[in-house]
N, CA, C and O of each residue as an XYZ file, in Angstrom:
668
protein
N     132.596    131.551    120.979
C     131.266    131.291    120.113
C     131.625    130.156    119.178
O     131.163    129.019    119.262
N     132.586    130.626    118.185
C     132.854    129.902    117.336
C     133.249    128.609    117.596
O     132.809    127.674    116.927
N     134.094    128.445    118.567
C     134.741    127.362    119.093
C     133.213    126.224    119.666
O     132.946    125.115    119.204
N     132.649    126.779    120.482
C     131.454    125.952    120.683
C     130.752    125.554    119.574
O     130.165    124.476    119.669
N     130.653    126.305    118.310
C     129.816    125.670    117.267
C     130.689    124.640    116.772
O     130.165    123.573    116.455
N     131.920    124.778    116.653
C     132.913    123.940    115.870
C     133.001    122.277    116.877
O     133.182    121.155    116.403
N     132.829    122.604    118.153
C     132.735    121.812    119.041
C     131.461    120.742    119.005
O     131.536    119.527    119.194
N     130.343    121.477    118.728
C     129.158    120.960    118.291
C     128.868    120.327    116.873
O     127.926    119.550    116.717
N     129.535    120.612    116.067
C     129.510    120.126    114.832
C     130.382    118.803    114.769
O     130.048    117.844    114.073
N     131.602    118.829    115.602
C     132.341    117.563    115.463
C     131.698    116.580    116.469
O     131.574    115.444    116.010
N     131.225    116.771    117.841
C     130.622    116.046    118.666
C     129.045    115.220    118.335
O     128.853    114.081    118.762
N     128.139    115.865    117.642
C     127.002    115.884    117.180
C     127.051    114.579    116.345
O     126.366    113.588    116.596
N     127.895    114.682    115.371
C     127.951    113.125    114.440
C     128.610    112.163    115.163
O     128.167    111.016    115.104
N     129.604    112.399    115.853
C     129.807    111.040    116.696
C     129.088    110.429    117.311
O     128.953    109.205    117.282
N     128.358    111.419    118.145
C     127.377    110.571    118.881
C     126.020    110.086    118.252
O     125.182    109.421    118.862
N     125.929    110.459    117.104
C     124.896    109.957    116.405
C     125.537    108.631    115.625
O     124.786    107.681    115.406
N     126.698    108.583    115.278
C     126.920    107.283    114.567
C     127.194    106.314    115.684
O     127.432    105.191    115.240
N     127.236    106.398    116.992
C     127.277    105.218    117.886
C     126.072    104.898    118.085
O     125.947    103.985    118.902
N     124.941    105.381    117.564
C     123.590    104.882    117.818
C     123.317    103.826    116.784
O     123.900    103.762    115.701
N     122.280    102.912    117.253
C     122.204    101.824    116.318
C     120.590    102.123    115.745
O     119.788    102.621    116.535
N     120.268    101.877    114.690
C     118.863    102.114    114.179
C     118.551    100.819    113.475
O     119.419    100.097    112.985
N     117.216    100.562    113.455
C     116.504     99.364    112.556
C     115.237     99.786    112.240
O     114.761    100.807    112.736
N     114.696     99.149    111.524
C     113.115     99.215    110.880
C     112.280     98.105    110.971
O     112.789     96.983    110.968
N     110.932     98.266    111.060
C     110.093     96.923    110.850
C     109.107     97.579    110.007
O     108.967     98.795    109.872
N     108.240     96.378    109.290
C     107.132     96.869    108.727
C     106.051     96.192    109.458
O     106.112     94.977    109.272
N     105.184     96.513    110.144
C     103.989     96.047    111.012
C     102.993     95.507    110.126
O     102.288     94.575    110.514
N     102.848     96.046    108.856
C     101.979     95.410    107.894
C     102.314     94.244    107.586
O     101.489     93.339    107.707
N     103.655     93.981    107.096
C     104.124     92.649    106.793
C     104.249     91.640    107.920
O     104.215     90.417    107.788
N     104.412     92.396    109.165
C     104.476     91.222    110.320
C     102.819     90.876    110.591
O     102.473     89.702    110.722
N     102.051     91.738    110.646
C     100.489     91.565    111.044
C     100.085     90.553    110.017
O      99.340     89.612    110.289
N     100.598     90.770    108.821
C     100.064     89.663    107.430
C     100.381     88.437    107.557
O      99.719     87.544    107.030
N     101.683     88.172    108.442
C     102.011     86.799    108.455
C     101.640     86.329    109.683
O     102.444     85.508    110.124
N     100.702     86.561    110.394
C     100.231     86.204    111.605
C      98.940     85.473    111.619
O      97.961     86.218    111.667
N      98.714     84.309    111.591
C      97.535     83.673    111.133
C      96.408     84.067    111.946
O      95.331     84.311    111.402
N      96.591     84.174    113.535
C      95.434     84.962    114.266
C      95.010     86.302    113.852
O      93.829     86.598    114.034
N      95.904     87.258    113.256
C      95.676     88.517    112.770
C      94.620     88.439    111.360
O      93.737     89.257    111.106
N      94.908     87.465    110.701
C      94.506     87.202    109.405
C      92.920     86.635    109.621
O      91.959     86.910    108.902
N      92.929     85.782    110.792
C      91.549     85.191    111.372
C      90.993     86.546    111.553
O      90.262     86.947    110.647
N      91.200     87.295    112.523
C      90.363     88.331    113.436
C      89.901     89.260    112.354
O      88.824     89.844    112.478
N      90.831     89.463    111.061
C      90.322     90.240    109.976
C      89.302     89.666    109.118
O      88.605     90.374    108.391
N      89.200     88.467    109.178
C      87.925     87.858    108.247
C      86.808     87.834    109.279
O      85.680     88.125    108.881
N      86.986     87.525    110.537
C      85.620     87.871    111.510
C      85.310     89.232    111.513
O      84.135     89.477    111.788
N      86.081     90.245    111.269
C      85.604     91.374    111.495
C      85.081     91.781    109.921
O      84.400     92.806    109.947
N      85.212     91.327    108.855
C      84.633     91.421    107.722
C      83.442     90.994    107.613
O      82.570     91.716    107.129
N      83.153     89.568    108.103
C      82.025     88.935    108.346
C      80.973     89.852    109.194
O      79.805     89.649    108.863
N      81.128     90.637    110.028
C      80.756     91.312    110.953
C      80.135     92.638    110.380
O      79.000     93.074    110.577
N      81.214     93.211    109.577
C      80.842     94.250    108.818
C      80.021     94.104    107.713
O      79.287     95.047    107.419
N      80.011     93.022    107.000
C      79.207     92.700    105.844
C      77.808     92.419    106.335
O      76.833     92.614    105.609
N      77.706     91.943    107.612
C      76.376     91.492    108.389
C      75.671     92.798    108.717
O      74.482     92.886    108.412
N      76.228     93.736    109.258
C      75.786     95.078    109.987
C      75.558     95.911    108.905
O      74.660     96.738    109.059
N      76.251     95.897    107.665
C      75.941     96.832    106.569
C      75.009     96.450    105.975
O      74.201     97.281    105.561
N      74.834     95.196    105.760
C      73.511     94.642    105.087
C      72.212     95.069    105.670
O      71.188     95.459    105.110
N      72.598     94.845    107.375
C      71.260     95.265    107.987
C      71.034     96.761    107.807
O      69.828     97.004    107.808
N      71.664     97.660    107.678
C      71.577     99.076    107.606
C      71.116     99.240    106.108
O      70.125     99.931    105.871
N      71.688     98.732    105.272
C      71.264     98.967    103.756
C      69.847     98.321    103.718
O      69.073     98.881    102.942
N      69.375     97.291    104.381
C      67.892     96.924    104.565
C      67.008     98.037    104.939
O      66.000     98.442    104.359
N      67.592     98.472    106.057
C      66.579     99.836    106.722
C      66.638    100.963    105.707
O      65.548    101.485    105.471
N      67.675    101.436    105.067
C      67.759    102.373    104.198
C      66.666    101.914    103.095
O      65.631    102.565    102.946
N      66.940    100.795    102.354
C      65.945    100.386    101.584
C      64.380    100.410    101.720
O      63.562    100.720    100.854
N      64.165    100.019    102.979
C      62.727    100.132    103.406
C      62.129    101.669    103.530
O      61.023    102.066    103.162
N      63.377    102.540    104.271
C      62.880    103.926    103.889
C      62.634    104.647    102.583
O      61.771    105.504    102.391
N      63.667    104.098    101.559
C      63.134    104.572    100.336
C      61.865    103.861     99.628
O      61.257    104.440     98.727
N      61.508    102.598    100.077
C      60.429    102.268     99.659
C      59.222    102.995    100.196
O      58.284    103.294     99.457
N      59.248    103.311    101.620
C      58.124    103.840    102.207
C      57.918    105.368    101.558
O      56.787    105.832    101.412
N      59.103    106.086    101.191
C      59.151    107.344    100.587
C      58.607    107.360     99.344
O      57.781    108.234     99.078
N      58.971    106.423     98.406
C      58.405    106.406     97.104
C      56.884    105.960     97.121
O      56.081    106.435     96.317
N      56.549    105.079     98.023
C      54.958    104.724     98.261
C      54.157    105.970     98.680
O      53.172    106.371     98.061
N      54.627    106.506     99.706
C      54.019    107.876    100.289
C      54.032    109.001     98.909
O      52.984    109.628     98.751
N      55.013    109.231     98.060
C      55.272    110.124     97.143
C      53.734    109.745     96.147
O      52.882    110.602     95.914
N      53.655    108.410     95.702
C      52.725    108.247     94.945
C      51.151    108.316     95.358
O      50.224    108.761     94.681
N      51.112    107.708     96.758
C      49.864    107.814     97.511
C      49.421    109.239     98.119
O      48.251    109.377     98.476
N      50.151    110.084     98.216
C      50.175    111.390     99.045
C      48.931    112.111     98.741
O      48.213    112.565     99.631
N      48.656    112.226     97.401
C      47.567    113.004     97.081
C      45.856    112.306     97.379
O      44.763    112.871     97.350
N      46.171    111.083     97.619
C      44.978    110.216     97.729
C      44.676    110.112     99.367
O      43.630    109.642     99.814
N      45.651    110.574    100.101
C      45.582    110.258    101.691
C      44.931    111.269    102.222
O      45.063    112.399    101.751
N      44.113    111.011    103.303
C      43.716    111.956    104.406
C      44.901    112.635    105.241
O      45.939    111.976    105.309
N      44.866    113.875    105.881
C      45.737    114.535    106.313
C      46.326    113.395    107.701
O      47.524    113.211    107.917
N      45.422    112.865    108.354
C      45.765    112.064    109.244
C      46.621    110.794    108.836
O      47.578    110.311    109.440
N      46.064    110.404    107.726
C      47.236    109.044    106.955
C      48.254    109.839    106.672
O      49.283    109.349    107.137
N      48.448    110.844    106.121
C      49.815    111.734    105.537
C      50.806    111.449    106.742
O      51.761    110.676    106.819
N      50.219    112.396    107.722
C      51.093    112.315    109.010
C      51.414    111.020    109.530
O      52.562    110.834    109.936
N      50.681    110.220    109.571
C      51.047    108.642    110.118
C      51.993    108.150    109.380
O      52.856    107.496    109.966
N      52.112    108.347    107.710
C      53.105    108.012    106.846
C      54.436    108.616    107.148
O      55.451    107.937    107.304
N      54.399    109.776    107.215
C      55.503    110.515    107.345
C      56.066    110.232    108.909
O      57.260    109.949    109.003
N      55.486    110.278    109.792
C      55.864    109.542    111.092
C      56.517    108.150    111.021
O      57.511    107.790    111.652
N      55.996    107.630    110.393
C      56.572    106.267    109.967
C      58.000    106.165    109.312
O      58.873    105.369    109.658
N      58.091    107.064    108.348
C      59.189    107.426    107.376
C      60.012    107.796    108.328
O      61.022    107.102    108.441
N      59.851    108.921    109.242
C      61.064    109.567    110.189
C      61.380    108.262    111.205
O      62.537    107.843    111.266
N      60.538    107.765    111.834
C      60.925    106.677    112.637
C      61.843    105.491    111.754
O      62.839    105.200    112.415
N      61.798    104.964    110.850
C      62.502    103.995    110.080
C      63.698    104.685    109.399
O      64.556    103.997    108.845
N      63.770    105.945    109.425
C      65.114    107.025    109.146
C      66.049    107.089    110.262
O      67.278    107.046    110.212
N      65.153    107.216    111.455
C      65.878    107.379    112.542
C      66.367    106.178    113.228
O      67.430    106.251    113.843
N      65.726    105.120    113.189
C      66.284    103.821    113.348
C      67.669    103.252    112.318
O      68.578    102.485    112.635
N      67.460    103.833    111.228
C      68.660    103.611    110.401
C      69.828    104.157    111.025
O      70.800    103.500    111.397
N      69.671    105.448    111.121
C      70.664    106.422    111.733
C      71.228    106.051    113.143
O      72.387    106.311    113.464
N      70.198    105.333    114.085
C      70.682    104.858    115.054
C      71.624    103.578    115.129
O      72.544    103.406    115.929
N      71.229    102.784    114.202
C      72.113    101.402    113.931
C      73.405    101.563    113.539
O      74.346    100.851    113.888
N      73.464    102.917    112.488
C      74.561    103.203    112.211
C      75.432    103.796    112.945
O      76.606    103.468    112.774
N      75.125    104.776    113.910
C      75.674    105.309    115.034
C      76.278    103.920    115.853
O      77.484    103.698    115.960
N      75.314    103.126    116.352
C      75.750    102.070    117.287
C      76.642    101.116    116.564
O      77.619    100.812    117.249
N      76.602    100.549    115.382
C      77.712     99.749    114.856
C      78.843    100.625    114.404
O      79.975    100.171    114.569
N      78.710    101.820    113.854
C      79.743    102.115    113.322
C      80.333    103.863    113.832
O      81.000    104.631    113.139
N      80.007    104.006    114.715
C      80.074    105.269    115.366
C      81.332    105.463    116.112
O      81.879    104.446    116.538
N      81.906    106.668    116.349
C      82.972    106.595    117.111
C      83.483    105.723    118.064
O      84.699    105.578    118.189
N      82.492    104.991    118.904
C      82.716    104.268    120.121
C      81.999    103.054    119.555
O      81.780    102.213    120.427
N      81.598    102.743    118.415
C      80.559    101.803    118.066
C      80.821    100.486    118.224
O      82.013    100.253    118.421
N      80.022     99.444    118.200
C      80.210     98.243    118.257
C      81.494     97.530    117.322
O      82.224     96.652    117.782
N      81.595     97.988    116.166
C      82.451     97.503    115.061
C      84.031     98.112    115.707
O      85.093     97.503    115.577
N      83.875     99.357    116.366
C      85.318     99.917    117.056
C      85.555     98.745    118.141
O      86.524     97.995    118.029
N      84.732     98.636    119.076
C      85.128     97.714    119.896
C      85.200     96.422    119.850
O      85.732     95.800    120.769
N      84.620     95.746    118.660
C      84.978     94.346    118.158
C      86.370     94.472    117.882
O      87.202     93.810    118.502
N      86.708     95.380    116.882
C      88.103     95.472    116.409
C      89.132     95.552    117.439
O      90.159     94.883    117.326
N      88.915     96.387    118.518
C      89.880     96.383    119.565
C      89.925     95.229    120.206
O      91.003     94.925    120.716
N      88.878     94.390    120.329
C      88.886     93.149    121.338
C      89.656     92.149    120.185
O      90.371     91.313    120.736
N      89.651     92.087    118.993
C      90.084     91.049    118.185
C      91.687     91.535    117.912
O      92.597     90.771    118.231
N      91.920     92.612    117.413
C      93.290     93.060    117.176
C      94.254     93.510    117.912
O      95.441     93.236    117.738
N      93.701     94.398    118.982
C      94.649     94.751    119.905
C      95.381     93.817    121.019
O      96.091     94.335    121.881
N      95.208     92.680    120.966
C      95.971     91.614    121.912
C      97.116     91.573    121.046
O      98.254     91.863    121.413
N      96.711     91.116    119.596
C      97.837     90.849    118.626
C      98.727     92.000    118.592
O      99.914     91.744    118.796
N      98.383     93.309    118.361
C      99.215     94.155    118.143
C     100.225     94.552    119.506
O     101.366     95.008    119.426
N      99.642     94.314    120.471
C     100.390     94.381    121.726
C     101.371     93.442    121.746
O     102.483     93.807    122.129
N     101.197     92.247    121.399
C     102.318     91.296    121.229
C     103.113     91.713    120.212
O     104.281     91.405    120.450
N     102.979     92.293    119.161
C     103.766     92.618    118.228
C     104.777     93.953    118.619
O     105.954     93.996    118.261
N     104.242     94.815    119.256
C     104.853     95.644    120.040
C     105.817     95.479    121.108
O     106.860     96.116    121.259
N     105.327     94.508    121.864
C     106.075     93.839    122.899
C     107.438     93.260    122.336
O     108.497     93.534    122.901
N     107.383     92.317    121.022
C     108.268     91.704    120.617
C     109.343     92.805    119.881
O     110.551     92.584    119.800
N     108.778     93.844    119.441
C     109.771     94.820    118.759
C     110.378     95.674    119.957
O     111.429     96.289    119.775
N     109.813     95.708    121.008
C     110.538     96.539    121.973
C     111.648     95.536    122.557
O     112.715     96.037    122.914
N     111.486     94.322    122.662
C     112.328     93.198    123.049
C     113.381     93.200    122.076
O     114.544     93.330    122.457
N     113.076     93.058    120.746
C     114.368     92.989    119.948
C     115.277     94.363    120.009
O     116.500     94.300    119.883
N     114.517     95.728    120.232
C     114.943     96.879    120.334
C     116.194     96.749    121.563
O     117.371     97.061    121.383
N     115.629     96.230    122.785
C     116.415     96.213    124.060
C     117.661     95.086    123.733
O     118.836     95.395    123.929
N     117.377     94.127    123.360
C     118.425     92.965    123.162
C     119.638     93.451    121.874
O     120.838     93.178    121.885
N     118.915     94.203    120.865
C     119.831     94.757    119.894
C     120.393     95.845    120.146
O     121.159     96.280    119.285
N     120.231     96.474    121.158
C     120.787     97.786    121.653
C     120.560     98.803    120.709
O     121.468     99.558    120.360
N     119.114     98.899    120.155
C     118.969     99.838    119.200
C     118.262    101.047    119.909
O     117.519    100.930    120.883
N     118.681    102.531    119.128
C     118.511    103.546    119.823
C     117.063    104.164    119.293
O     116.437    105.116    119.759
N     116.706    103.229    118.061
C     115.463    103.649    117.540
C     115.306    102.512    116.334
O     116.165    102.142    115.534
N     113.911    102.079    116.472
C     113.290    101.412    115.431
C     112.062    102.058    114.948
O     111.151    102.476    115.663
N     112.128    102.101    113.587
C     111.234    102.853    112.905
C     110.073    101.855    112.223
O     110.486    100.788    111.769
N     108.780    102.121    112.139
C     107.733    101.560    111.612
C     107.393    101.765    110.199
O     106.353    102.411    110.070
N     107.971    101.400    109.062
C     107.938    101.704    107.591
C     106.596    101.695    107.236
O     106.222    102.306    106.235
N     105.698    100.968    108.060
C     104.120    100.745    107.653
C     103.288    101.927    107.643
O     102.327    102.064    106.885
N     103.810    103.091    108.809
C     103.129    103.851    109.386
C     103.332    105.018    108.284
O     102.547    105.967    108.278
N     104.298    104.947    107.434
C     104.507    106.087    106.458
C     104.949    107.304    107.319
O     104.127    108.220    107.351
N     106.013    107.466    107.968
C     106.260    108.492    108.814
C     107.364    109.196    107.834
O     108.230    109.776    108.489
N     107.488    109.258    106.806
C     108.439    109.879    105.632
C     109.844    108.936    105.626
O     110.930    109.515    105.593
N     109.799    107.913    105.649
C     111.003    107.043    105.563
C     111.353    107.137    104.092
O     110.540    106.635    103.316
N     112.411    107.689    103.606
C     112.708    107.903    102.072
C     113.562    106.627    101.807
O     113.285    106.054    100.753
N     114.533    106.083    102.557
C     115.535    105.112    102.088
C     115.290    103.950    103.520
O     114.945    104.334    104.638
N     115.518    102.750    103.207
C     115.722    101.880    104.062
C     116.358    100.607    103.577
O     115.913     99.936    102.646
N     117.390    100.336    104.250
C     118.134     99.214    103.890
C     117.569     98.059    104.375
O     117.076     98.011    105.502
N     117.602     97.036    103.547
C     116.981     95.753    104.046
C     117.889     94.939    105.255
O     117.427     94.020    105.931
N     119.086     95.402    105.359
C     119.886     94.584    106.067
C     119.566     95.192    107.680
O     120.261     94.787    108.613
N     118.593     96.068    107.880
C     118.351     96.681    109.125
C     117.023     96.345    109.442
O     116.593     96.637    110.558
N     116.201     95.683    108.490
C     114.753     95.208    108.720
C     114.552     94.014    109.645
O     115.010     92.879    109.515
N     113.722     94.534    110.667
C     113.736     93.558    111.704
C     112.429     92.706    112.014
O     112.224     92.046    113.033
N     111.579     92.863    110.903
C     110.306     92.320    110.685
C     110.162     90.888    111.244
O     109.390     90.467    112.105
N     111.473     90.008    110.252
C     111.162     88.904    110.515
C     111.818     88.196    111.553
O     111.608     86.991    111.695
N     112.836     89.020    112.527
C     113.196     88.775    113.677
C     111.895     88.923    114.910
O     111.909     88.342    115.994
N     110.959     89.723    114.484
C     109.907     90.073    115.334
C     108.954     88.905    114.912
O     108.585     88.304    115.921
N     108.506     88.456    113.928
C     107.629     87.202    113.584
C     108.573     86.038    114.294
O     107.952     85.216    114.967
N     109.682     85.920    114.229
C     110.525     84.689    114.858
C     110.045     84.821    116.254
O     109.538     83.813    116.746
N     110.111     85.758    116.882
C     109.999     86.126    118.484
C     108.678     85.638    118.970
O     108.395     85.068    120.024
N     107.846     86.034    117.844
C     106.409     85.548    118.113
C     106.049     84.320    117.725
O     104.889     83.933    117.860
N     107.007     83.568    117.198
C     106.910     82.029    116.997
C     106.311     81.843    115.693
O     105.713     80.779    115.530
N     106.352     82.661    114.733
C     105.885     82.372    113.297
C     107.065     82.474    112.294
O     106.875     82.273    111.094
């Protein structure tokens, strides 16, 4: 048993030392691709537009609630119910828009996938090609924060990925 442990202690470091490792910073790579920057700007415009639409609906709900609170004692039972229904409808409309635009599979998520995913796929394809060409056993993405404590810049392949993509 001791011989097996000694054998493992001596062979594992030898096999690990034969492996090649590198890292990339996908945040740096993406920020240096004009198409990604353009996609981000388009998303920001859409986000601002949809957020303004939802804010306007919420402001309308708040206005209706305040008006209702002021007039409540002067309104008949039928008018009170009508105003309450109107407030509920506007609140539901605001919630529906929020869900439609920003929900789990909302329009913003879909638009982001449409604009960003093709660029990310190109980057990951280039990373894979560099990994194969450079005979790397592992390429770590330091942008994802997977607990990388130290990285030597000489192993950074981010610029190689940008070159492979033509940037």
